[in-house]
C-alpha positions, 0 to 999 in steps of 0.5 A: 924927889927931895932936890925937886920940892925944895923948901916948898914940902907938898907940891899938888899935881893933878890928873883929869883924864877921860877915865879918872881924876885925882892928883899927887901931894908930894913932898921930900919924903914921900908922894900920896895919892888922892881920888878926886879934883884939888881946888888949886894944884901947881899943875894939872895935866889933862888928857886921855888915860892912855897918853898920859899912861904912855907919857909917864911909862916913856913911850911919849914924852911929855913934849911931844904930847903937847905939840899937837894938844893932845896933853894940855899942862895947866899951871907950872908946866916945868913941874911936868918935867921934873916930874916926867923925870921922876917917874921915868927914873922910878920906872928905870929901878923897879 
């Protein structure tokens, strides 16, 4: 996580799904989940909640979900791939 954040402490990744709206605030030391929408996130994931869950549990690759527009990334899309790598690494360790 520290490598991904670098000198930019406080990345904000937002999720807008059919059932909920929340965002992650990511620092070098921790990640916090907050309810609602953030006014200017670095990246927003927009898609069905099941699809977002499947992406972050490794059932579907993020690129594959984006190909048919089921998952839309708004903002700094490259951050999504870094987040996917982080989450899949954490899931593998759990």
